[in-house]
N, C-alpha and C positions, 0 to 999 in steps of 0.2 A: 576225383581224379587230381592227383599233384601234378602241377606244371611249371617250370621252371623256364619263364621266357628270356631271362638273362643269358642262359646257358644255351638255350636254343639259337639265340641271335649270335653270339660269340662263334659258335659252331660254323653257321653259314657265312659269316663274314670271313672265316679262315677259309673255307673252301673256295668262295668267290675270289679271294685275293691270290689263292693257289692257282686257280684256273685262268686268271686274268680276263674275267668274261666282259670287263666293262671298259677294256681297252679298245679304242674305237680307230679304225684305218680306213681309208677309202677303198671301195669295192663298188660292185654293180647295183647295189640298193639305193633307193632313194634315201637322201640325206637327212637329217633333222639336227639342228644346231641351236641348244638353248642355253643361256646363261643367267646368272643373276649377278646382281653388284656385289663385289667381292668384300668380304669382312673386313673391318678396320681393326688392327691387332693390339689395341690397347686394353684388353680385357677378355674374358672368356666369353664364348659364344653362349647368348642369351636367350630368353624366350622371343625376342623380335627376330633374331636371326631364325630361331627355329621354324617359324612360319614363312618367312620371305624364301628361305632355302628349300623348305620341303615341298614347297609349291612347284618349282620347277624340277626337282628330284622325283616327286610323282609322276609328272607329266612326261619326264625323260623314259622312265620305266614303262609307261603305257605306250609310247610312241616305239619304243623297242619291241613291246609285244605286238605292235601293228607291223612289225616286219622291216621297220626303217633302220637305217644305220646311224645311231644317235652319238653325238659329241656333247657331253656334259661334263665340266670340269672346273676346277677353281684355281684362283690365285689369291694371293695375300697382298693387303693394302696397309703399307707402313709408312708413307710419305708424310711429310709435314711436322708439325710442332707438338702434336699431342704426346707422342712417345717420348720425345725430348722431355716434356714437362712431367709426364708421370715418372719417368727415372728420377728426375730431378726431386720430385715430391717424396719419392721411397727413400732417396739418399738422405734428405733432410728428415725423415721420418715423421712427415705431416700426420696428424693424428688421425683426422678424417679420412684421409686416403688410406692409411694403414688398417684402420678399421672396416672401411668398404671393402677392400681387396681381400682381406682375411675373412671376414664373416659374410659378406654378399657372394664375392666372386669363388669362395671356397678354397683360397691357397692358403696352404699352410705357412705359418709365420716363418720358418727358416728358409722356405723357397721364395718367399716374398721379398723379404730383406736383401736378398742377393739381386735382385733386379734394379740395380742402382744405375746402369748404363743403358743406352738406347739398344745397343746390340743385345744385351742380356734380355731386356724386354721383348724384342722382335723374335729372339731364339725360343723364348720360353712359351709365348703365346701362339706361335705358328706351330710348335709341337703340340700344344694343346688343343688347337683347332682341327689339326690333322687326327688327332686321337678321336676327338668328338664326332667329326665326319664318318670316320670309320665305324665309331661305336653306334652310329645312327643308322648304319647300313647304307650310307649314299653310293650310287652306282656311279662314282667319278674315275675319269681316266687320269690318275696320278700322274703319269708321265710328263703331263704339261703343267704341272704345278710350278707357280714362281712367286717370288715376292717382290714388291715395287722398288726395294733397295738393291736387288741384284744388278751386277754391272751389266750382264747381257740385256737385261730388261731396259735399262739406262739407254742402252745404243738404240733401241726402238723407238723409245720416248725422243732422244734427240732428232731421229728421222723424222718425226710426227711434226716436231717444231720447225725443222727446217723446210717441210711441206707447206705449214701454215705461213711463215714467213715469206716464203716464195709467191704465195696468193695474196699478200699484202694485209693478212689477219692478224699478224703480230706486230703491235707498233710500240713505240715509246712517247711517253707524255705525262702530264700532271691530270690526275683524276682523283674523286673522292673515293676512298675505301674504308672498309671496316680495318681498325687498327687496335693492336695491343700496344700500349706504352712500354709495358715491361718488356715484352719480347722483342719490341722494336721491329713488328713485321706486321705486313696486311695479314688479315685472318679471313679464313673462309669457313662454311658451315662445319666441317669436320673438326676444326680448330677450337669450336666452342663449347664451353659447358653449358651455358644458358643462351637462347636468343638465336638458335639455328636458324629459324626462320625470318629473322629479322632482314628486311631490305633497307635500301637507303631512300628515302623520302626526300622529294626536292621541294623546300619552301621558298615562296616568293616574298623577299623582304620589301615591303613599300616603304619608302622613307618620308615618313611624317615629319614636321619640324616644330620646335617649341624653343622659347626663351627659358634658359635655366641657368642661374647663377650668373646673369649678365652675359652667357654666351649663346651664341645660335646655334641650337644643336639638331641633331638628326635622331628621330625614335623610330628605329624600324619596327614594323609590325610583321610577324611572319604569318603567312597564309598560304593554304592550298587551294584557295578560291579568290584568284585576283579580281575577278569580274564583281567581287562584294564591295570593292573599294568604293563604288559608287553610292553606296547605301550607308556608309559610316554615320551614325549619329553621335558617337562618343568613342572613347578608348577606355580600356579596364587596365588596370595594374593591381598586384596584391601589396597592400599597405604595410603586411608584415614581415614581406621578403626583402632580400638585400639586392639594391640595383647598384649600376655603377655609372659613372661619367668617364669615358674614356676617348682618347685620341687613335683613330683607326687609319692604318695605312693599307693600300691594296699592294700585295707582292706581285710584280710581274717579271716573268723569266725574260731574259735577253741573253744575247750571244757573250755580254761581259759579266753575267751574274743575275742578281737580283735586284730589280728596281723597285723603289718604295714611292707609291703614289699617294698623297694625301688624301684621305677620304673623310676627313671632317671628325668632328666630335660627336659622340653617340652616347644615348642614353638607353641602357639595356640591363637585364638581369646578369648577375655575376657569373652565373653559369653558362649563359649565352656567349659572354666574353671570352671564356675560356674555350668553348667550342669553336669561335670564329679565329682564335689564334691558331688553330690547326687546320684551317682552311682558307690557305691563300692571303691571310691577313696578319698584319703586325698590329697588336692590340697594347696601347700603354695606358693603364688606368690612372686616372686624374684624382677621383674620389669615390668613395663607398659611401651608401646611404640607404635608409629605408624608404620603402615605397611610398609611404605616407607623405613625404615631402613632394611627391608630383600630384596628389589629390587636389582637384579642382582647377590645375592649371590648364591651358588651352594649347592643343596643337592644331597646325594647318595639314589639312588633307591635299598632298600633292597633286592629285588629279582633280577635284572639284574647287580647290582653293579656299573652301569653306572651313572656318575655326569650329572646333568641336572641344567638349570638355574631357578631363580625364576623372574617372569614377573608380571608387575602390571596389575590388571583388576578390573575395577569398577563393573562389574557385581557379583562379589564374595560377598554372603551375609555373614557376621560373625554370623548371627542368626542360620544359618543352619550348621550342622556338626562342622568342626574344625576352618574354615575360611581359610583353606589351602587346594587348590584343585589341583588334579592331572590333568594335561593336556594331553588329547589322542586325538590329532587333526586327525587322520586317521577314527575315528569312531564318534567323537563328533561334530556336526554342530558348536556348540557354541565355542570350542576350535579352531577349524580351523578358523572361521571367526575372532576370536580376535587376532590369530597369524598374519593372513592377514593383518588384520588393523594395526598390528604394523610393519607389513613388516619383518616378522620374519620367515616365513615359510621355506624358504631355509636354513636359518641359522641352525634351529633344525631338519628339515626334518619330514617326517611321516613315523611312523612303522606300517603297517597292522597286524593283529592279528586274524581277522575272516575272513572267507570265507563264502558269503552268495549269495546264488542264486538271480540273477537279478541285481548284484551290481559289480562294477570293483575291483581293487586293494584298491582304497581309498573310501570308501563309504561316508564319509563326505564331501569331498571335490566333490565328484560327484553329491550329492544331492543339495549341496548350489549353484552349477552352474546351475544346472537343474531348480531349483526354483527362480533362479535369485536375491538371497539373496545378497543386497548391503553391509550392515555393521552389526555391533552389535545391532543398533537400530531397525531393522527389527524383533523385538520379537515374534510376532505372526507366521512369517514364520519360524523362528528359532526352536520356540516349535514344530511346525506341522513336520519340518523335523526332530528333535531330536526323537520325538515319533514313526515316522514312522520307521526310523533306529533301533533304540532300539527294536520295537516290531518284526521287520524283523530278526534282528540278534538273539533274544531270541528264537523265533520259527524255524528259518531254519538255523541258524549261526553254523559253525563249526571252533573250534580253529586251526589255522595254525601251520607252523613249528617254528614262533617267540616265541611260547609258551613253548617250550621245552619239557618236559616229559608230559603235559597235552595236546601236538598236537593230532587232531583227536577227541577230545571229544565234543560232542555237548553243545552250551552255555548254554541251559536250564538245563544241568545236571551238570554243573561245580562250581556254588557258594559254595554250602555246602561243597563239598570237598576241595577246596581251601581255604576256611575260615578256617577249621579244620586243614589243613596242616600249613597254616601260623601261626596260633595261636600256634601250637605244636612247630613250628620253633622258636616262640618268637619274630616275626616281625610284629604281628597284635594282635589287641583287639577288643572287641565289644563295640559300643556305641549305646544308643537309643535316637530317637527323635520321635516327633509326626509326624503324616502323614500330619497335618496341622498346622499352624504356631499359629493361634489364639484359644487356648484351655482355657476356662475359666470357674471356678467354679461357682455356682449360688451366692456365697457370693462375687462375684466380683473380685475375685482374680485369676491371671495368673497361670495354672497349670503347674506343671514341670514332668519330668520322673524321678522317683526316686526308688532305689532298696531299698526295706524295708525288714528289717532283722526281723526273727521270726514272719512273716506274715503267715496267713491260706490262702490256695489256694484250688480251686476245679481244679482237674488234668484233664483237658479236653485235655492234649496233649497225654493221655493214648492210644497207638494204638489199644489195644484191645477194648476199649470203643468206639473209633471211627468207628470200623468195626461194631459193633452194631448199631450205628447211622446211617452209610451208608445203612444197611440192613433195617431199619425203613423207610428211605428215599425212598428206591427203592419200597417199599411196598404201600407207601402213595398215595394219591392223591394230586395234586397240581393245584391252580387257581393262576394265569396262570401256564399252564405245564412248561414254561421255568423257574419257580422258582425252579424246581427239581434240575438242574444244579447248581444252586445258591447255595442251600443247601449243595449239595456235596462238593461245592468248600470251603464254609464257614467251614465245618467240618474238611477238610484236613488242612485248616489255622490255626484253633482254637489251642491257647496256653493256658497253665495254667492261671487261672484268680484269682485275689484276691476276696475272698468271705465274708471277713468281715473286720471291722474296729472298732476304739476305740470310735466313736462318732455318733449320729444319733439316729433315732427312729426305732424299730424293735424288733427282736428276740435275746436274748442272745446266743450266740455259747454254746449248752450245755455242752461241753466237755473243754471250756474255757471261763468262764463267763466274762473275761475282755473284750471280743470282741462281736460286734454286727454283725449279719448276714445282708449284705448290699441288696440293694433293688432289684438287678438283680438276687440274688441267692434265694430269697424267693418268686419268683414269677414265678415258672417254672411248678409245679404240682398242683397248687391249683384248678384246675378243679375237681380234685378228692376229694377235701374237699367240693366242692358245693355239691356233691352226699349226704353228711352226714350232711351238715351245718343245714337242718332243724331240725334235731333231737336234735343237741346241743343248737341251738336257742330257740326251743319250749319247750324242755324238761328241761331246765335250766341246763345243765350238766356243772360241774365246772371244771377248768383247771386241778385240779390235778387228777380228774377221767380221763382225756385222756392221758392214759399210753401209753408206747411204746408197751407194750403187746396187749393193746386194738387195736391200728392202726395196728399192724402185723395182727391181726385176720381179721380186716375189710377189709384192702386193700390188703394183701397177703395170706389170709385164714391160717395162721399159728396160732398154741397155741389151748389151751383147754378153751372152753366158761366157764366152772364151774370155773376154776382159776382165769380167768379173771372178772367173776362176783364178785368172792370173793375179788378180788383186788381193783375193782373200785367201787364197792357197785353199780353196774348199773344191771337191770334186765336182765337175760339172754336172754329174747325174744327180748328187744331191742337190744342187741348187735348182735343177729342173723338178725334183721331186718335191722341194719344199713349195715351189710354186703351183704345181699340180695339187698338192694337199690343200693350200690355201684355197684355190678356185673350186675344189671339190666342197668345201665345208661352206664357203661363204656363197651368198649374204648370209647374216645371222636371222633365224627363224623367228626367235622369240628372246626378249630382254626382260627379266623379271626384276622387279624392286618394290620396295614399300613406297607410299605416296609422298614422303618427306622428301625423296629424291627427285620429285617431277619438276620443280623450280630450278634445279641446279644440275646435277650429274645427267639425268636422262635428258634433259633438253641440250646440254653439252654433247652429249653422245650423238645425238641427231646432227647437230651443226658439225662436229668434226667429221663425221662420217660423209655428209654431203660435199665437205671442203675438200677431202683427200681423195676419196674413192669414186670410180663411175657409176652412173645410176642404177646399172644392173646388180651392183655390189650394195647398195644401201640397205639398211635393215628393214625388215618385214613386219615386225610385231613388238608391242611392249605391255607387258602385263603389270598392271599396278594393284597391290594389295594393301589394305587398311592397317591400322597400328594394331598393336597389341596391349592389353592390360592385364593385370594379374589380380584377381579379385576384386575388380572395379578400380585398382590402383594404378597410375601411370608408372611405366618403367622408369628406373632411375639408376645408372651406374653406381652413382655415389651415395645415395640414401637409400636405395631398394624401393620396390622389390626388382629382383634381377632374374631369378629362376635360371640358373647356368643349365645348357642344354644336357650335359652330362649327368646332371643331378636327377633329370626326367629320365634318361636312359637307365640309370641305376636304381632308382625308386620306383618307377612304373613300367619301365621297359621301354626300348627304341620303337618298337611297332605301336605301342599304345600312343606315345607321345606324337609319332607321324599320323596316326589315324584320326587322333583328337584334334591336332592343330588345324589339319586340312577341313575337317568336318564341322567345327564348332561355329564357322561363319563363312558365307560366301566372300569370295575375294575383295569387292569393295568395301564391305563393311569391317569394322574393326571388330577384333577377336577378343572376348574377355575370357582368359584362362581360370577355371574354377576346379579347385582340386577334387571336389566331388564328383564332379562330371567326368574327370580324367580317370578317376578310380572306378566309375560305371563302365566306361569304356574299356577298361581292362578286365572286367569281370564279363563283359559281353564276348571280348575276345577268347577268353579262357573257356566260355559257353560254346563258341565256335569250334575251338579245338576238340572239346568232349563230344560234340556233335559229330565231328569229322570221324573221330575213333569209333564211335557207335555204327556209323554207316559203314566204315571199311571192315568192322567185325561183323555186321549183318551180312556183307556181300561176300564175305568169304565163306559163309554157310549156306547163303541162297542167292543166286543170280538173279532171281526175279521172272517175273511171267509178263502175259500180254496186258496192255494198257488198258485201264478203264476209265471212267470220266474224270474221275478226281485225280488220276495220274496225268491226264492231258491238261487239265486245269493246272497242276503244279508246273507242267513243262511250259505251257503258256505263260505263266508268270515269268518264269526263268528266261525265257528267250525274250520277253518284253522286257525284262530288267537288262539284258545284254544289249537290247537296242537303244533303250534310254542312257545306259551306261556309257556306250559307245560315243553317242552324241556328246553327253556330259563331259567325259575326258578330253574329247576333241576341242570343245568349246572351253576347255579349262575351268568347268563349273564343279569344281571339285567336291563342295558339300553335296550337291546334288547327286554325284556319282557315289560318294561315300555312304549316303542315307539308304541307298539301295539293299546295302548290307543289313539293315535293320528290318527293311521291308520284306527281304527275302526270308530272314529268321522269321519273322511273323507269320509269313505264308507257309513256311516249313510247319510252323505249329499249328495253323489252322489244317494243313494236309493231314497231319498225323491224327487231329482231332476228328477229321472226316472219315476216318478209316484208312488213310493212305500210308500204305507201309511196304511199297514195292521196292526191293533192293536196286534194282535195275534204274529205277528212277530216282531214287536217292543218291546214288553214285553219280548219276549223271548231274544232278543238282549239285554235289559237292565239287565234282571238276569243275564246273563252270564257276561256281562262287569262289573257287580257291583262285582262280585265274582273274576274277573281277577284283578280289581284294589283294593280288600280287604287288600292284603299285603302291599301295598303302602300307601293307604289312608283309613285305617280302620273306621276312626271316620265318614267320609262322606258317606262311603258305608254301616255302620250301620244305619245312618239315613235314606238313602234312601231306604234301606231294611225294615226298621221299616214303611215307607210311603207306601211301596208295600202291606202292610198287615201282614208282616211276624212276628212270635212272637218268634224266635230265634235270637241268635247271630250270624251275619254273620261271624264273626271270629271262630265259630265253625262249619260253614257249609263245604259241601264238594267241593273240587275244581271242578270245570265244567268238565264235561266228553265229549269227542268228539262224536258227533252223525254222524257215517260214512256214513248214508243214505243221508246226506246233502254235503258231500265232494265230489265235481265233477269239475274238472278242466276246463271242457267245459264252464261252466258259467264265470267262470274267462277270460278265452281266449276271449269269446263272448263279453264281456263288454270292455275288453282291445281294441277288434276289433273295437266296436262302437265308444269308445273314439280316436282311431286313425284315423278313418274315418272323425270324426268332425274336428280333426287337418288338415286334408288333405282339406276339403271343405273350411275351414277357410283361408287357404294359398291361394288357387285357388282364394277366393274371394278377397284377398289382393292384389294379383297379377294383376288379371283381372280387379278389380273395379267393378264388376257385382254385382248387387244385384238381386239374382235368384228369378224367379217365380217358376221354377220346378229344381229340383234335379235328375238326372237320375244316377242310381247306378247299375253298371254291375257286377256280380260276374264271378269268372274264368270257363273257360270249364272244364268239368268233367276230362279229361286225366291230367289236370295240378294238380289237386288234388292227384290223383294216383301217379303221380311224387313225389309230397309232402310226400305221405305216405312212398314210398320206402326210400327217403331221411331220414325220421324221424327213420324209422327202422335201418338206416346204418348210424347213427349221427357220424360226425368225418371224413367219408371219402371225398376226393376231387372229381372233375370233372371226373378225369381220372379213378378213382376207380369205381364211380358210373354209368358212361356210360354201361359198359358192363351189370351191374345188371338190368339197365332199358331197355337196347335194345334187351335183349334176349325176352322179350315179343313182338311179331311182330307188336301188334297194335301201339307201340310207334316208329316205324321205319319212318312213314311219317312225323314224326314231329323232325327227326333227327337234322335239322339245329336249331331248335328252343329250343331245350332241355339244351343244354350247357348254353346259355343265361339265361334260366328259373332258373338253378340251381344256377349260380352265383345271381340272384336276391333274391331267396329263402334264400341262405346262408347270403346275407347282411342282411336281415329283422330279421334273425333268425329262425331256424328250428323249427317248432312246429307241432302238430297232427293236422289233417285236423278237421275242425268244419263245421256245416251246416249253412253256411253264410246267405244263403237265407231266411232260418227259422229266424234266429238272425235279419235280417234286417227288415223282416215283423213283428216281434216283436217290434221293435224298430222305426217303421215307424211314428207312432203318435209323439212319442217323438222327433225325428228329425226334422219333418215338425214344431212343436212347436219352436224348438231352432232356426231354420232357416227362420221361417215364408214363407216357399216355400213348394211347394208339392212333395212330394218324390216318384219316380217311380222306380220299382226295377226290374232289367230285362226286362224292356219294349221294345219298339222299338230301335232298335240298331242304334242311330244317328251318323253319320258319321264315321261308323265302329269302335267305341270306345271300344267295347267288347273284341275286340282280345287282348287288351293292360292289360286286368285285368290278375292278378295272385292271388293264395290264400294269404288272408290277407291283399289284396292291390286291392280292387275292382276298377274299371274303373269309372271315375265321368265325368259327363258332366253337366254343368249348363245352364240354358236356360232363 
């Protein structure tokens, strides 16, 4: 049978659009509001989008079938610098960009070369995104669509920032940020080509001193563990790398401008000097030299006042920290092994600092020897050893007497206290680094950490605000549940964040128009805007009418409607309707996104909601899905693979893509798209359609009769699947729900093999199955539904209800029993090489079923616990020697409730005879005393 999936899909997409069945308006039904993080439009929608967006799409369709009034819609994100950068690179005809967008994003060359302005890029990709969502059959309310550069949306963002500033959450100051020197702007995750997950790491610079070229110099040591300074035995520098001698000044902001405070002459790597010049310091290089000039000189530890030597180490990277590294060999495996390789362990000794349960006096020495680490080249083992020691010391370590006044303090509590004390004493400063080395702006420039002065920040460090965010997380639902702890951690960790820049698309900061609000700051509460966007779009409301007072009333219930009507020239009834619409849909039920947005967007989403809205309107849930790879390869917009969603629709079919991407992995796991598997999914859906046509044809000729045993088994399997599916969809376990399709198709095959062919049953199975599949494969299901003679949209049908009268575990146990017997018979035939003419089956004696009944009532009891319960019945005493063995046999095969095995076998007699081409005799003559070996669920078998 030939079937054109793409034609079917386009047919039903047209019908849905004409009927406007996905436009959602408030009514008396229970509402369900679900959203996903809107796509950033600097490319076509790809495989990652396919997964993240299809999850809420399937959930939205399921909830609609559960009778809820569903709001599911999309906006488009265009804020920031990436689109500017892309337009510029296309204009310059950058070879790699032209290749990537032509070959990977499938954009024809003539269209691509026209995308030389941000406006053209936004228009092109927003049009492509809309076409793609529609082509995939997404059940979206398009009346609410917007772009983040729309002037009307800008007014909403202005309102949001006024609210945050009123609460004291928007501040101006100097803070370190990720910065692109070329764009001359702070950069956020969306602005990055590489290093999206890079955070700012705070290093403590401890100021050691040394004589160099007749000057008293500072040699700063960058460390994440300032407590280890008490155990320094030497210092490492890289003799092959370039170091500098430089005068350093602190730049201090005053009312009169920048004041320079002399901070001495420093010795550090050249790279460090360049970094510090961007972090509130002026650096004037006096001399450049190779690190070998420092070898064997002495430095003074500012804490212990001990003089320690400088040794060479090729493992020291001048790209990280200052290029000068404290050596703490008692606790750092790298330091210990390097000293051992140099033969200097005895010369400098080991200074223990931390008592750790499970370790001796010198943990690093102990773990190096235990793991058999030979030298500095065993990097993998050294890394493992380092991670283990640092983790154990952090969680279980306590500072010892060598740490002076800090002795007895747990390691996990010491860093902040030590850092403050050392800075106060003038022997330490702070320096910032990226947590990853390769942080690159989309313009292709390597980013730096820069202290920006006069920068606007969102004050995510505010402790009272954090408490509200934690309270929200405690109340929310999370899928997976493990995400709850992660969000609590992110909230604790969150620091002030730059929220505006001087360049890029977006909303002007309303109280400082020189700045533009950046892309992760204008995308936190826009789901509230969805609730009223249809009014703004359809009524042609102008930007100037969207005043602060209007939004205060709509979203917060504040203000006087008559005054707002006068100010905005909007009808009072419309203003009230907007408020009513917002209150109907809010709070948001589920927010869906991939896990890369947990540390930024999703956490900001929580912060901003609790800052602006009352508690009863705080979000209710977050769904986090894993990443997507293609044939094991990580997605890359610039290098590939990308797999545009439109390509999936045209090559495999929208329903195939939807079904495959939601069932190839459970939500928390990463999904690896394999094209052969997608092709198999396509073949299975075509078989489903063919099965449907067969059933419809059969039912037209014969409406079916009374139900027999195997009919009832099929209906039990069907409604048990409905029960499981309902629960799985409800808990957003979409793989589990989708795999029911394969299980039911297997059940149908078994039903037919067992002689089941009741048209009435098959039609009932089809009707339920098509509804179970409708959220995944709506086009195919609409087509089948129509072929069944229905004149409604299956998208608007009720999700199937469980018919409890057909749920009977005995049917399931009975068919499992038949399959088990067939396996046993085949095994005997294989071993004996007999082709039987007769098969004798003997069920167990009645007393054995009674023992099974007792075991079933006392599941989990062992033989010793079961024996008294069985033996208190006198009739079992004659079987006293057999019962322990029976208990063990039944435990091995799994304790289940007793079933009427003889009746089940008689029902399956004809089937078994047909399967094995032999006469089947049930509980006939006991040949060779076989019957005594029968136990429940394991009949004795004799072949003749």
